[in-house]
C-alpha positions in Angstrom: 33.8 -11.1 30.4 31.7 -13.7 32.7 29.4 -10.9 33.2 29.1 -10.5 29.7 28.8 -14.1 29.1 25.8 -14.3 31.7 23.9 -11.0 29.7 24.6 -13.2 26.6 21.9 -15.8 28.4 19.5 -13.0 28.7 19.7 -12.0 24.9 19.3 -15.9 24.0 16.0 -15.8 25.8 15.0 -12.3 23.9 15.9 -13.8 20.6 14.1 -16.9 21.1 10.5 -15.2 22.1 11.6 -12.6 18.9 11.9 -15.2 16.6 8.8 -17.5 17.6 6.6 -13.9 17.4 8.0 -13.7 13.6 7.5 -17.2 12.5 10.9 -18.3 12.5 11.1 -22.0 12.2 14.9 -22.5 13.1 17.2 -21.0 15.3 20.9 -21.8 15.6 23.1 -20.1 18.4 27.0 -20.6 18.8 27.7 -21.0 22.4 30.9 -22.7 22.4 33.2 -23.5 19.9 36.1 -26.1 19.7 38.4 -23.6 19.9 37.0 -21.9 23.0 39.1 -24.6 25.3 42.0 -22.5 24.4 40.3 -19.2 27.4 41.3 -19.4 30.9 40.1 -22.3 32.7 37.9 -20.3 35.2 36.1 -18.8 32.0 35.5 -22.2 30.3 34.3 -23.4 33.5 31.9 -20.5 34.0 30.5 -21.3 30.7 29.6 -24.6 31.5 28.0 -23.7 34.8 26.2 -21.4 32.9 24.9 -24.2 30.4 23.7 -26.1 33.5 21.9 -23.2 35.0 20.2 -22.5 31.8 18.9 -25.9 31.5 18.0 -26.3 35.2 15.9 -23.2 34.7 14.7 -22.9 31.3 13.8 -26.3 30.5 10.5 -26.3 31.7 9.9 -23.0 29.6 11.4 -24.3 26.3 9.0 -27.3 26.9 5.9 -25.4 27.3 6.6 -22.9 24.3 6.9 -26.4 21.7 10.4 -25.5 21.2 12.5 -28.8 20.3 16.1 -28.7 21.6 18.7 -30.0 19.6 22.8 -30.1 19.9 25.3 -29.5 17.5 28.8 -30.9 18.2 30.8 -33.3 20.2 29.2 -33.6 23.5 31.2 -36.8 24.1 34.2 -34.1 24.9 31.9 -32.7 27.8 31.5 -33.7 31.3 29.3 -36.8 31.9 26.9 -34.3 33.9 26.3 -32.2 31.0 25.9 -34.9 28.5 23.1 -36.3 31.0 21.5 -33.0 31.3 21.7 -32.3 27.3 20.2 -35.8 26.9 17.6 -35.1 29.1 16.6 -32.1 27.5 16.6 -33.0 23.9 14.6 -36.0 24.8 12.0 -34.3 26.7 11.4 -32.0 24.0 12.0 -34.2 20.8 8.2 -33.6 20.0 8.0 -30.2 20.0 7.6 -28.2 16.7 7.2 -24.4 17.1 11.0 -23.9 16.8 14.0 -25.7 16.5 16.6 -24.5 18.6 19.9 -25.7 17.7 22.7 -25.1 20.3 26.3 -25.6 18.6 28.3 -26.7 21.4 31.8 -27.8 21.8 31.1 -27.5 18.0 33.8 -26.3 15.2 32.9 -26.7 11.5 36.6 -28.2 10.4 35.5 -31.0 13.1 32.3 -31.4 11.8 33.2 -31.9 8.4 36.5 -34.2 9.2 34.3 -36.2 11.5 31.7 -36.6 8.4 34.5 -37.7 5.8 35.8 -40.1 8.2 32.1 -41.7 8.7 31.6 -42.0 5.0 35.0 -43.3 4.2 34.4 -46.2 6.9 31.4 -46.7 5.0 33.0 -47.0 1.7 35.6 -49.6 3.4 32.5 -51.9 5.1 31.2 -52.1 1.5 28.2 -50.2 2.7 28.4 -47.3 0.4 30.0 -47.1 -3.3 32.6 -44.4 -4.2 30.3 -42.9 -7.0 27.2 -42.6 -4.8 29.1 -40.2 -2.7 27.5 -36.6 -3.4 26.1 -33.4 -1.5 23.0 -35.0 -0.3 25.3 -38.0 1.1 27.5 -35.8 2.8 24.9 -33.5 4.5 23.4 -36.7 6.0 26.6 -37.1 8.2 26.8 -33.7 9.4 25.4 -32.8 12.7 22.8 -30.9 11.1 21.2 -33.8 9.2 17.9 -33.2 8.2 18.0 -29.7 9.0 17.9 -27.3 6.0 20.5 -24.7 5.1 20.6 -21.5 7.1 19.1 -18.8 5.1 20.7 -15.7 7.3 23.7 -15.6 9.4 23.8 -12.8 11.7 27.5 -11.9 13.1 27.5 -9.4 15.8 30.0 -7.1 17.2 31.3 -5.9 13.8 33.3 -9.0 13.5 34.3 -9.9 9.8 34.6 -13.7 10.1 32.7 -16.8 10.1 34.8 -18.2 13.1 34.5 -22.0 11.8 30.4 -22.0 12.0 28.7 -24.1 9.9 31.3 -24.0 7.0 29.2 -26.5 5.1 25.9 -25.3 5.6 26.5 -21.8 4.8 27.6 -21.9 1.4 24.6 -20.1 0.2 23.5 -17.9 3.3 23.0 -14.7 3.4 25.4 -12.5 5.7 24.3 -9.6 8.0 26.6 -7.9 10.1 25.7 -5.7 13.2 28.2 -3.2 15.5 25.7 -4.4 18.4 27.4 -7.3 21.0 25.5 -10.4 21.5 24.5 -9.5 25.5 23.0 -6.3 23.7 21.1 -8.0 20.8 17.4 -7.6 21.0 14.2 -7.8 18.8 14.7 -4.8 16.9 18.3 -5.6 15.6 16.6 -9.1 14.9 13.9 -7.3 12.7 16.6 -5.0 11.5 18.5 -7.9 10.2 15.2 -9.7 8.6 14.3 -6.6 6.8 17.6 -6.5 4.9 17.5 -9.9 4.6 14.0 -9.6 2.6 16.0 -7.0 0.3 18.3 -9.7 -0.8 18.3 -11.2 -4.3 19.2 -14.9 -3.7 20.2 -16.7 -7.2 22.3 -19.7 -5.6 24.9 -19.0 -8.2 22.6 -18.7 -10.9 20.8 -15.5 -12.4 17.6 -13.5 -11.5 
């Protein structure tokens, strides 16, 4: 699995290059879920070291390519060193605009929704928000993705037929495309297949054509 995770980093690099070439403005990747802590300690430690290695080796390249890095998830559940490195990387790339790269890290859709609900409840208790003022827009502002459009396309690799607790609120009307290709083998051609299929979809958002 460790070899597969390392190959996944190379796949991420290829995908970033591809989406920039295709003019895709936002890419969100699932790096580590809140449930992944259940994995063996050695594997979790390897994943965290891979993250540090990626930031050390790729941050300058990301910045030169005008990529803005944003982290979705509970960063405070990570080590102090990782928190520092992530904060520095996000600060360095904050003004970049060619691509917004969202990395979902220590992220879970249910956790995100629960956290947003608690923050809204606290605002109501403190008199900062009226109960009748709570709506979808207000709720969205409390999510990790605040200010970011909902995904148009969700690509699921490895033939998996589940969402895996990923962006549960945000993907309500995302188009889903599933491929048997494993993430370490994901490349520009597979991405193009997904986009070609997406362009054939008739998105109605609950309405009629």
